[in-house]
C-alpha positions in Angstrom: -13.9 -42.0 8.1 -12.0 -43.9 5.3 -9.9 -41.7 3.1 -10.0 -42.1 -0.6 -7.3 -39.4 -0.9 -4.3 -40.0 1.6 -2.3 -37.1 2.8 0.7 -38.6 1.0 -1.1 -38.6 -2.3 -2.2 -35.0 -1.9 1.3 -33.8 -0.9 2.8 -35.5 -3.9 0.1 -33.9 -6.1 0.2 -30.4 -4.7 3.3 -29.7 -2.8 5.1 -28.5 -6.0 2.3 -26.0 -6.5 2.5 -24.8 -3.0 6.1 -24.3 -3.2 5.6 -22.2 -6.3 3.0 -20.2 -4.5 5.4 -19.6 -1.4 8.1 -18.5 -3.9 5.6 -16.1 -5.6 4.6 -14.3 -2.4 8.2 -13.9 -1.5 9.4 -12.5 -4.9 6.1 -10.7 -5.8 6.7 -11.7 -9.4 3.9 -12.6 -11.8 2.8 -16.2 -11.3 -0.6 -18.0 -11.6 -1.4 -21.6 -11.9 -4.9 -20.9 -13.2 -5.3 -20.1 -16.9 -7.1 -17.0 -17.7 -8.0 -17.7 -21.2 -11.1 -19.8 -22.0 -9.3 -21.9 -24.6 -7.1 -23.4 -21.9 -10.2 -25.3 -20.6 -11.6 -28.5 -21.9 -8.6 -30.8 -21.2 -7.4 -32.9 -18.3 -10.8 -33.2 -16.8 -11.8 -29.5 -16.9 -15.1 -28.2 -18.5 -14.9 -26.3 -21.7 -17.3 -23.4 -22.4 -20.1 -25.5 -23.8 -19.9 -28.1 -21.0 -19.8 -25.4 -18.4 -22.8 -23.7 -19.8 -24.7 -27.0 -19.9 -23.6 -27.7 -16.2 -25.0 -24.3 -15.2 -28.2 -24.8 -17.1 -28.7 -28.1 -15.4 -28.6 -26.3 -12.0 -31.5 -24.0 -12.9 -34.8 -24.8 -11.1 -33.1 -27.6 -9.2 -32.4 -28.3 -5.5 -28.7 -28.1 -4.5 -28.5 -30.7 -1.8 -25.3 -30.4 0.3 -26.2 -33.2 2.6 -25.3 -31.0 5.6 -27.0 -31.5 9.0 -29.7 -29.3 10.5 -31.5 -28.6 7.2 -35.1 -27.5 8.2 -36.2 -25.8 5.0 -35.3 -25.0 1.4 -34.8 -21.4 0.2 -34.5 -19.8 -3.3 -35.2 -16.5 -4.9 -32.2 -15.5 -6.9 -32.8 -13.6 -10.1 -30.0 -12.8 -12.5 -29.2 -9.1 -13.3 -29.6 -10.3 -16.9 -33.3 -11.1 -16.2 -33.0 -14.9 -15.7 -34.8 -16.5 -12.8 -32.3 -19.0 -11.5 -34.8 -21.0 -9.3 -32.0 -22.9 -7.5 -33.0 -24.1 -4.0 -30.5 -24.2 -1.1 -30.6 -25.8 2.4 -31.7 -23.6 5.2 -30.0 -24.5 8.4 -31.0 -24.9 12.0 -28.0 -23.2 13.5 -28.4 -25.0 16.8 -27.8 -28.2 14.9 -25.4 -27.2 12.2 -22.8 -25.2 14.3 -22.1 -28.1 16.8 -21.8 -30.5 13.9 -19.2 -28.2 12.3 -17.1 -28.0 15.5 -17.1 -31.9 15.8 -14.6 -32.3 12.9 -12.1 -29.6 14.0 -9.9 -31.8 16.3 -8.9 -34.1 13.5 -8.5 -31.2 11.1 -6.3 -29.4 13.7 -4.2 -32.5 14.2 -3.7 -33.0 10.5 -1.0 -30.3 10.5 -0.4 -27.3 8.3 1.0 -29.1 5.3 -1.9 -31.5 5.0 -4.4 -28.8 5.5 -2.8 -26.7 2.7 -2.7 -29.6 0.1 -6.4 -30.4 0.9 -7.2 -26.8 0.3 -5.3 -26.9 -3.0 -7.2 -30.0 -4.0 -10.4 -28.0 -3.4 -9.1 -25.2 -5.6 -8.1 -27.7 -8.3 -11.7 -29.1 -8.4 -13.0 -25.6 -8.6 -10.7 -24.8 -11.4 -11.8 -27.8 -13.4 -15.4 -26.4 -13.2 -14.3 -22.8 -13.9 -16.7 -22.4 -16.9 -19.6 -23.5 -14.7 -18.5 -21.0 -12.0 -18.2 -18.3 -14.6 -21.9 -18.7 -15.6 -22.9 -18.7 -11.9 -20.9 -15.6 -11.2 -22.2 -13.8 -14.3 -25.8 -14.6 -13.5 -25.5 -13.5 -9.8 -23.2 -10.5 -10.0 -24.1 -9.0 -13.4 -20.6 -9.2 -14.7 -20.1 -9.7 -18.4 -19.0 -13.2 -19.2 -15.3 -12.6 -19.7 -15.0 -10.7 -16.4 -17.1 -13.4 -14.7 -14.8 -16.0 -16.1 -11.5 -14.3 -15.2 -12.3 -12.5 -11.9 -14.8 -15.2 -10.7 -12.6 -18.1 -11.9 -8.8 -18.0 -12.1 -8.3 -14.7 -10.3 -10.5 -15.7 -7.4 -8.7 -19.1 -7.3 -5.4 -17.3 -7.2 -6.6 -15.2 -4.3 -7.6 -18.4 -2.5 -4.3 -20.1 -3.1 -2.5 -16.9 -2.0 -4.3 -17.1 1.3 -3.3 -20.8 1.7 0.3 -19.9 1.1 0.3 -17.1 3.7 -1.5 -19.4 6.1 1.1 -22.1 5.7 4.0 -19.6 6.2 2.6 -18.3 9.4 1.9 -21.7 10.8 5.3 -23.2 10.1 7.2 -20.1 11.4 7.3 -21.8 14.7 8.9 -25.3 14.8 6.7 -28.4 15.8 9.2 -29.3 18.6 12.2 -28.0 20.4 14.8 -29.3 22.8 15.5 -26.8 25.4 18.5 -26.9 27.7 19.6 -24.3 30.2 23.0 -24.6 31.8 23.1 -24.6 35.7 26.8 -24.4 36.4 27.9 -27.3 38.5 24.5 -28.7 38.7 22.7 -30.7 36.0 21.2 -28.5 33.3 17.5 -27.9 33.1 16.1 -29.8 30.1 12.7 -29.6 28.6 11.0 -31.0 25.5 8.6 -28.5 23.9 5.9 -29.1 21.4 4.2 -26.2 19.6 0.7 -26.6 18.1 -1.1 -24.1 15.9 -4.8 -24.3 17.2 -7.7 -22.7 15.4 -9.8 -20.0 16.9 -13.1 -21.7 16.0 -15.7 -21.4 13.3 -15.1 -18.8 10.7 -18.0 -17.0 9.1 -17.7 -15.7 5.5 -20.4 -13.1 4.7 -20.4 -12.9 0.9 -21.0 -10.0 -1.4 -23.2 -9.5 -4.4 -20.7 -8.2 -6.9 -17.6 -10.5 -6.4 -18.8 -13.6 -4.5 -15.8 -15.8 -5.2 -13.0 -13.2 -5.6 -13.9 -11.6 -2.3 -15.1 -14.7 -0.6 -12.1 -17.1 -1.3 -9.3 -15.3 0.6 -11.2 -15.5 4.0 -12.6 -19.0 3.4 -9.2 -20.6 2.6 -7.3 -18.6 5.1 -9.6 -19.9 7.9 -9.8 -23.4 6.6 -6.0 -23.7 6.1 -5.4 -22.6 9.6 -7.6 -25.3 11.0 -11.0 -23.6 11.4 -14.3 -24.8 10.2 -16.0 -22.3 7.9 -19.6 -21.3 7.6 -20.4 -19.5 4.3 -23.3 -17.0 4.4 -23.6 -15.8 0.8 -25.4 -12.5 -0.2 -29.0 -13.4 -0.9 -28.6 -12.3 -4.6 -25.4 -14.3 -5.1 -25.8 -17.6 -3.5 -25.0 -20.0 -6.3 -21.2 -19.5 -6.8 -20.5 -19.9 -3.0 -22.9 -22.8 -2.7 -21.0 -24.7 -5.5 -17.8 -23.8 -3.7 -19.1 -25.4 -0.4 -20.3 -28.4 -2.4 -16.8 -29.0 -3.8 -15.1 -28.4 -0.4 -17.4 -30.9 1.3 -16.7 -33.5 -1.3 -12.9 -33.1 -1.1 -12.8 -33.1 2.7 -14.8 -36.4 2.9 -12.6 -38.0 0.2 -9.5 -37.0 2.3 -10.9 -38.6 5.4 -12.1 -35.4 7.2 -15.5 -34.3 8.3 -17.3 -32.6 5.4 -19.1 -30.4 8.0 -15.9 -28.4 8.3 -17.4 -26.3 5.5 -21.2 -25.5 5.4 -23.6 -23.1 3.7 -26.0 -20.7 5.6 -28.6 -19.7 3.0 -31.3 -17.4 4.3 -35.0 -16.9 3.6 -36.0 -13.6 1.8 -35.7 -10.7 4.3 -34.4 -13.0 7.1 -31.1 -11.1 7.6 -29.2 -13.8 9.5 -25.9 -12.1 9.2 -26.2 -10.2 12.5 -27.5 -13.3 14.3 -24.6 -15.4 13.1 -22.0 -12.7 13.7 -22.7 -12.5 17.4 -23.1 -16.2 18.2 -20.4 -17.4 20.6 -19.3 -20.3 18.2 -18.3 -17.8 15.6 -14.7 -16.7 16.2 -13.7 -15.3 12.8 -15.7 -13.1 10.4 -14.8 -12.1 6.9 -17.0 -9.5 5.4 -17.2 -7.5 2.2 -19.8 -4.9 1.8 -21.2 -1.6 3.1 -19.4 0.6 5.5 -22.4 0.8 7.8 -22.6 -3.0 8.3 -18.9 -3.4 8.5 -18.7 -0.9 11.2 -21.5 -2.6 13.1 -19.5 -5.9 12.8 -16.3 -4.4 14.2 -18.3 -2.9 17.1 -20.6 -5.7 18.0 -19.0 -9.1 17.0 -16.6 -8.7 20.0 -16.1 -12.5 20.4 -14.7 -12.7 16.9 -11.6 -11.6 14.9 -13.2 -9.5 12.3 -11.8 -8.8 8.8 -13.7 -6.2 6.8 -13.5 -4.7 3.3 -15.9 -1.9 3.3 -16.2 1.2 1.1 -14.0 4.1 0.3 -13.8 7.1 -2.1 -11.2 6.2 -4.6 -9.3 9.2 -6.0 -7.1 10.0 -9.1 -5.0 13.2 -9.2 -4.5 14.4 -12.8 -1.7 17.1 -12.7 0.2 16.4 -15.9 1.1 13.6 -18.3 3.6 12.8 -21.1 1.0 10.4 -22.7 -2.4 12.3 -22.8 -4.0 9.8 -25.1 -2.8 6.8 -23.1 -4.0 8.4 -19.9 -7.4 9.0 -21.2 -7.7 5.5 -22.7 -6.6 4.0 -19.3 -9.0 6.1 -17.3 -11.9 5.4 -19.7 -11.5 1.7 -19.3 -11.1 2.0 -15.5 -14.3 4.0 -15.2 -16.3 1.7 -17.5 -15.2 -1.8 -16.4 -18.2 -3.7 -14.8 -20.1 -0.4 -14.8 -17.9 0.9 -12.1 -19.3 -1.7 -9.7 -15.9 -2.5 -8.1 -14.6 -1.4 -4.8 -11.5 -0.2 -6.6 -13.1 1.9 -9.3 -12.0 5.6 -9.3 -14.7 8.0 -8.2 -13.1 11.4 -7.9 -10.7 12.7 -10.5 -9.0 15.8 -9.2 -7.9 18.3 -11.9 -6.4 21.8 -11.4 -9.0 24.4 -12.5 -6.3 26.1 -14.6 -5.7 22.9 -16.5 -2.8 20.5 -17.0 0.3 20.1 -19.1 0.5 17.2 -21.6 2.5 16.0 -24.5 -0.2 17.5 -26.6 0.2 20.9 -25.1 -1.7 22.6 -22.3 -5.3 21.3 -21.7 -7.8 23.3 -19.7 -10.2 21.7 -17.1 -13.0 21.8 -19.6 -10.9 20.1 -22.3 -9.8 17.3 -20.0 -13.5 16.7 -19.2 -14.5 16.8 -22.8 -11.6 14.6 -23.9 -12.3 12.0 -21.1 -16.0 11.9 -22.1 -14.9 11.4 -25.7 -12.6 8.6 -24.7 -15.4 6.8 -22.8 -17.8 7.3 -25.6 -15.2 5.9 -28.1 -14.6 2.9 -25.9 -18.4 2.2 -25.5 -19.6 3.5 -28.8 -20.1 0.0 -30.2 -22.9 -1.7 -28.2 -21.5 -5.2 -28.5 -18.2 -4.0 -27.0 -20.0 -2.0 -24.4 -22.0 -5.0 -23.3 -18.8 -7.0 -23.0 -17.2 -4.4 -20.7 -20.2 -3.0 -18.8 -22.1 -6.1 -17.8 -25.4 -5.4 -16.0 -26.4 -3.1 -13.2 -26.3 -5.4 -10.2 -29.3 -4.0 -8.3 -31.9 -1.1 -8.2 -29.9 1.0 -5.7 -26.9 1.3 -8.2 -29.4 2.4 -10.9 -31.0 5.0 -8.6 -27.6 6.5 -7.7 -26.7 6.6 -11.4 -29.9 8.5 -12.3 -29.6 10.9 -9.4 -25.9 11.8 -10.1 -26.8 13.9 -13.2 -28.4 16.4 -10.8 -25.4 17.0 -8.7 -23.4 19.2 -11.2 -22.7 19.9 -14.8 -22.8 16.7 -16.8 -19.6 16.1 -19.0 -20.9 12.7 -20.1 -24.5 11.6 -19.9 -25.3 7.9 -19.2 -27.1 6.1 -21.9 -29.1 2.9 -22.0 -27.8 -0.1 -24.0 -29.9 -3.1 -25.0 -28.4 -6.5 -24.5 -29.0 -8.7 -27.6 -29.1 -12.0 -25.5 -30.7 -10.7 -22.4 -33.4 -8.1 -23.0 -34.2 -8.0 -19.3 -30.6 -6.8 -18.4 -30.2 -3.2 -17.2 -27.1 -1.9 -19.0 -26.0 1.7 -18.6 -22.8 3.6 -19.7 -21.1 5.8 -17.0 -22.0 9.3 -16.1 -19.2 11.9 -15.5 -20.2 15.0 -13.6 -18.1 18.2 -13.2 -17.9 19.7 -9.7 -16.1 22.7 -8.3 -14.1 21.4 -5.4 -14.4 24.7 -3.5 -18.2 24.7 -3.2 -19.9 23.1 -0.1 -22.7 21.5 -2.1 -20.2 19.9 -4.4 -18.2 18.6 -1.4 -21.2 16.8 -0.1 -21.2 14.8 -3.4 -17.6 14.0 -3.8 -16.9 13.2 -0.3 -19.5 10.5 -0.3 -19.2 7.1 -1.9 -21.4 6.8 -5.0 -20.9 3.1 -5.8 -21.6 2.4 -9.5 -20.8 4.0 -12.9 -20.6 7.5 -11.5 -17.5 9.7 -11.5 -16.8 13.2 -10.5 -14.2 15.5 -12.2 -13.4 17.9 -9.4 -11.8 21.3 -10.1 -9.2 22.1 -7.5 -6.9 25.1 -7.2 -3.5 23.5 -7.5 -1.6 20.2 -7.2 -1.0 20.9 -3.5 -4.7 21.5 -3.0 -5.4 18.2 -4.8 -2.8 16.4 -2.5 -4.4 17.7 0.6 -7.9 16.8 -0.6 -6.5 13.3 -1.3 -5.1 13.1 2.3 -8.4 14.2 3.7 -10.5 11.8 1.6 -8.3 8.8 2.6 -8.3 9.7 6.2 -12.1 10.4 6.6 -13.6 8.1 3.9 -10.9 5.6 3.1 -9.7 4.4 -0.3 -9.0 1.0 -1.7 -7.0 2.6 -4.6 -5.4 5.9 -5.4 -4.1 6.9 -8.8 -2.0 9.9 -10.0 -0.8 11.3 -13.3 2.2 13.7 -13.1 5.5 14.4 -14.7 6.6 16.4 -11.7 9.0 14.6 -9.3 7.8 17.0 -6.6 4.1 16.2 -7.0 4.9 12.6 -7.3 6.8 12.6 -4.1 4.0 14.6 -2.4 1.3 12.1 -3.5 3.4 9.2 -2.6 4.0 10.5 0.9 0.3 11.0 1.5 -0.4 7.4 0.5 2.4 6.1 2.7 1.2 8.2 5.7 -2.5 7.4 5.2 -1.9 3.8 4.2 -3.4 3.7 0.6 -2.3 1.6 -2.4 -1.0 4.0 -5.1 -0.7 3.5 -8.9 1.3 6.2 -10.8 1.0 7.1 -14.5 -0.8 4.1 -15.8 -1.3 4.5 -19.5 -1.1 0.8 -20.8 -2.9 -2.4 -20.1 -2.8 -2.3 -16.3 -5.5 -0.4 -14.6 -5.9 1.2 -11.1 -8.9 -1.0 -10.3 -7.1 -4.3 -10.9 -4.8 -6.2 -8.7 -2.8 -9.4 -9.3 -2.7 -12.2 -6.6 0.7 -13.1 -5.2 2.1 -9.6 -6.0 -0.4 -6.8 -5.4 -2.0 -6.1 -2.1 -5.7 -5.4 -2.3 -6.5 -2.8 0.3 -4.1 -2.0 3.1 -6.0 -2.5 6.3 -4.7 1.0 7.3 -7.5 3.4 6.3 -11.3 3.3 6.8 -12.0 1.4 3.6 -10.8 -1.9 5.0 -9.2 -3.2 8.2 -7.4 -6.0 6.3 -5.3 -6.5 3.2 -5.6 -9.4 0.7 -3.3 -11.0 1.4 -0.6 -10.5 3.9 0.6 -12.2 7.1 -1.8 -10.2 9.3 -4.7 -11.5 7.3 -4.0 -15.1 8.4 -2.0 -14.8 11.6 -4.9 -14.0 13.8 -7.0 -17.0 12.7 -4.9 -19.4 14.9 -2.8 -19.4 18.1 0.3 -21.4 18.9 -0.1 -23.6 22.1 2.9 -25.0 23.8 3.1 -28.3 25.6 6.3 -28.8 27.6 7.6 -31.6 29.7 10.9 -32.4 31.3 13.2 -34.3 29.0 
């Protein structure tokens, strides 16, 4: 296969960026090569907002032909949470044809070496970045995110996470030298001398099982970690969110072909309505790596049944915030209101349980009772979302009927501190837009425990009355241990309480944010600096990204001979 892009050209183009990424994961300082403001796009070959919207519109009702082998049918069925029928058709694969074709290109990809694989991956990310505005529309109309969030989280932030995975993959692969000269003295006899070669070899085909809410942000780490370590990657999108990952596969196949590699190293596995091919794929012997984001039930099934594969899961947890005291009451309320409202709470990092002492908290505005905290938080959310235009820009749309049903049922679980209200979207009358509900619960009552100790994904939060800060800390420990947590937050001016909360999070392996009152929120993480999940509690068995996330995707094989 003739290469239009040589390894030398790609190294010259992308090695400086790779080096910056390597420095960023070492220092953990802020860095991003992908602009997160729309005005930055439209130059140097990238699509501006209007061109991105036009490119997205051109996809609607069309067939997305990826020219991959084994296509035996065409499937569609996506409908936007904003009420728009996408009508895009995707190739349906005969796995017995597609999987062998994917393996065929792995030898040349393996032999290319870590650096070449890394810069090919960075070229894929660059091409995706140039189409960020098109991807933003695709993410918006499959996930229900509002446009700015779809643009940022589905575009530059997702690309950052993909590049972060490439950087970690490169570090782990070059940790061992390519060759070594080994000499062992034998006294008066001639020394023993060997020449040794060390080759990172891929495990096999990686399977990325996409999610509905963050198809690119959650999909890119596993995709690029597997590809950069020499594996082929089969992408199985969520049936409601195929388009963003199908476009990703399209770009990857184009770049691989131009670089002289087999485009079948990356392929798409779209499914017919109700087909449910994830279980079938996950247990096939060709699949050696699985990346999954979604429900705890299916994540547990994968971990138990996909025994031939290295399985990386991000499942569900019950995220908790302890509110014990604060020296910035207004800032705390504002920060929490935004955290509860962003994308209608449809994030794996959104706080669900807010633990507040039943006797109240101390603040810079004087003592506040439990009921006052509840009323003031409700007022802060109401103030944030009181203008419908701003509310639509923050909330997005409810992603599926299950979330809507949980939201509607939550009001019956306790005393409602803030009722959810319906908002009409001026541009998309078919969108289901709802503000969050906040429900007050007594943490000592068994019926309340059944509610707050279960994940209620969506715009539902529980304000739980506890006896003391110590009681809150122990409930936090139990919640993380039994249910898992992607994030933990705490507000306290007490060094003793801070130490106790921190110790729980260290012992139970949960990521902690303390006293956030400004423009950083507990449910947001930055690539190259923050770890998303820990891999140490039931919410996820992996962290995005660390060395453990990539190291199991390859093995180092030694070839030695006498010198």
